[in-house]
C-alpha positions as CSV (number, residue, x, y, z in Angstrom):
1,M,-3.6,65.7,-55.1
2,K,-5.1,65.3,-51.7
3,Y,-8.2,63.6,-53.2
4,L,-6.1,61.1,-55.1
5,I,-4.3,60.1,-51.8
6,I,-7.6,59.7,-49.9
7,I,-9.1,57.6,-52.7
8,F,-5.9,55.5,-53.0
9,S,-5.8,55.0,-49.2
10,A,-9.5,53.9,-49.2
11,F,-8.8,51.5,-52.1
12,L,-5.9,49.9,-50.1
13,L,-8.0,49.5,-47.0
14,I,-10.7,47.7,-48.9
15,A,-8.3,45.6,-50.9
16,C,-6.3,44.6,-47.8
17,K,-9.3,43.6,-45.9
18,K,-9.0,39.9,-44.9
19,E,-11.9,37.5,-45.5
20,K,-13.3,35.9,-42.4
21,E,-12.5,32.2,-42.1
22,T,-15.1,29.8,-40.9
23,V,-13.8,26.8,-39.1
24,V,-16.0,23.6,-39.0
25,S,-15.3,21.1,-36.3
26,S,-15.8,17.5,-37.2
27,D,-15.6,16.5,-33.6
28,P,-19.3,15.8,-32.5
29,S,-18.5,16.5,-28.8
30,D,-17.5,20.0,-29.8
31,S,-21.0,20.8,-31.2
32,L,-23.9,22.7,-29.6
33,Q,-27.1,21.0,-29.0
34,I,-30.4,22.9,-29.0
35,V,-33.2,21.5,-27.1
36,K,-36.7,22.7,-28.0
37,D,-39.4,23.2,-25.5
38,S,-41.9,20.4,-26.0
39,A,-44.9,22.9,-25.8
40,D,-43.5,24.8,-28.8
41,T,-43.3,21.5,-30.9
42,P,-46.4,20.6,-32.7
43,I,-48.0,17.4,-31.4
44,S,-48.2,14.6,-34.0
45,S,-49.8,11.2,-33.7
46,G,-49.5,9.0,-36.7
47,K,-51.1,11.3,-39.5
48,I,-52.7,14.0,-37.4
49,L,-50.6,17.1,-36.6
50,V,-52.1,19.4,-33.8
51,E,-50.4,22.8,-33.4
52,T,-51.0,25.6,-31.0
53,I,-53.1,28.7,-32.0
54,P,-53.4,32.2,-30.6
55,F,-56.7,33.0,-29.1
56,P,-59.0,33.6,-32.2
57,K,-59.9,37.2,-32.9
58,E,-63.3,36.1,-34.2
59,I,-64.4,35.2,-30.6
60,K,-65.8,38.3,-29.0
61,E,-67.7,37.1,-25.9
62,C,-68.3,33.7,-24.4
63,S,-65.8,31.0,-25.1
64,C,-64.1,27.8,-24.2
65,Y,-60.4,27.3,-24.8
66,F,-58.0,24.5,-24.0
67,A,-54.3,23.6,-23.9
68,T,-52.7,20.2,-23.4
69,S,-51.7,21.0,-19.8
70,K,-52.1,23.6,-17.1
71,A,-48.7,25.0,-17.8
72,D,-49.4,25.4,-21.5
73,F,-52.8,26.9,-20.6
74,E,-51.1,29.5,-18.4
75,T,-48.7,30.4,-21.2
76,E,-51.6,30.7,-23.7
77,K,-50.5,27.7,-25.9
78,Y,-54.0,26.7,-26.8
79,I,-54.8,23.8,-29.2
80,Y,-58.6,24.4,-29.2
81,A,-61.0,27.4,-28.9
82,D,-64.7,27.9,-29.5
83,D,-67.2,30.7,-29.2
84,A,-69.3,28.6,-26.8
85,G,-72.0,27.9,-29.4
86,K,-71.3,27.7,-33.1
87,T,-67.7,27.6,-34.2
88,A,-64.5,25.8,-33.0
89,Y,-61.0,26.9,-34.0
90,M,-58.0,24.5,-34.3
91,K,-54.8,24.1,-36.4
92,L,-54.7,20.6,-37.7
93,D,-52.3,19.2,-40.3
94,G,-50.9,22.7,-40.9
95,K,-54.2,24.3,-41.6
96,R,-56.1,26.7,-39.3
97,L,-59.7,25.6,-39.3
98,A,-63.0,27.1,-38.3
99,L,-65.3,24.1,-37.6
100,N,-69.0,24.0,-36.9
101,L,-69.9,22.7,-33.4
102,I,-72.6,19.9,-33.8
103,S,-73.4,19.7,-30.0
104,S,-72.2,21.2,-26.8
105,S,-73.3,20.6,-23.2
106,D,-74.5,23.6,-21.2
107,M,-71.4,24.6,-19.2
108,E,-73.4,26.5,-16.6
109,V,-75.5,23.5,-15.6
110,D,-73.5,20.3,-16.3
111,E,-70.6,19.0,-14.2
112,E,-69.3,17.3,-17.4
113,L,-68.4,19.1,-20.6
114,T,-68.9,17.5,-24.0
115,K,-68.5,19.0,-27.4
116,E,-68.8,17.3,-30.8
117,I,-67.3,18.7,-34.0
118,E,-67.4,17.2,-37.4
119,N,-66.5,17.9,-41.0
120,N,-65.4,15.9,-44.0
121,D,-61.9,15.5,-42.7
122,Y,-62.2,15.2,-38.9
123,K,-64.4,14.1,-36.2
124,I,-63.5,15.9,-32.9
125,S,-64.8,15.3,-29.4
126,V,-64.0,17.1,-26.1
127,K,-65.0,15.5,-22.9
128,G,-64.1,16.8,-19.5
129,K,-65.1,17.4,-15.9
130,K,-65.5,20.7,-14.2
131,I,-62.7,21.1,-11.6
132,K,-63.4,24.7,-10.5
133,N,-66.5,26.8,-10.5
134,E,-65.8,30.5,-10.4
135,E,-66.4,33.3,-12.9
136,A,-64.9,31.1,-15.5
137,L,-65.4,27.3,-15.2
138,L,-62.1,25.3,-15.3
139,F,-62.2,21.9,-17.0
140,E,-59.8,18.8,-17.4
141,G,-60.5,16.2,-19.9
142,T,-59.5,14.7,-23.2
143,L,-59.7,15.8,-26.8
144,T,-60.0,13.1,-29.5
145,I,-59.6,13.6,-33.2
146,E,-60.5,11.0,-35.7
147,K,-59.9,10.9,-39.5
148,P,-62.0,8.9,-42.0
149,D,-59.0,6.6,-42.6
150,G,-59.2,5.4,-39.0
151,T,-56.3,7.5,-37.6
152,V,-57.1,8.6,-34.0
153,F,-55.3,11.2,-31.9
154,T,-56.1,11.7,-28.1
155,T,-54.6,14.3,-25.8
156,P,-55.3,15.5,-22.3
157,V,-56.7,19.0,-22.2
158,Y,-57.0,21.7,-19.5
159,G,-58.9,24.9,-20.0
160,E,-61.8,27.1,-19.2
161,C,-65.2,28.2,-20.4
162,G,-66.7,31.5,-19.6
163,C,-68.1,34.9,-20.6
């Protein structure tokens, strides 16, 4: 008899439980607005989408890596990284790419940094000037991406090269 009372009580508790009601306000002044940090938003220009990447695990020693600003660089929101010799890494149009470097200036000797990267879909150039010469060399400049259809994207970059 005790078990019957316990089961019946549990049944009543479950059956009497009210459904939660959701109220939707139609007043636009009553709504919450969320503003996203621009650094977390992918950069898009026309038809080229440039997204941030984590530092590539493939890079083991010397490297160059850039963000669109000093603030983004300090928070590791990179848009470009390379192994200072053969391969550059970017995320373009939603795809993480490993691209072959065609040419790169000698970062130890030159005051200016130049890098050229090209494949069937993109022609990328990085040009900058050395702004600080310590263990790692700091650079400021521009990164330009061109597509065969004539679409061009240019952004300022800030970053460093070093071993």
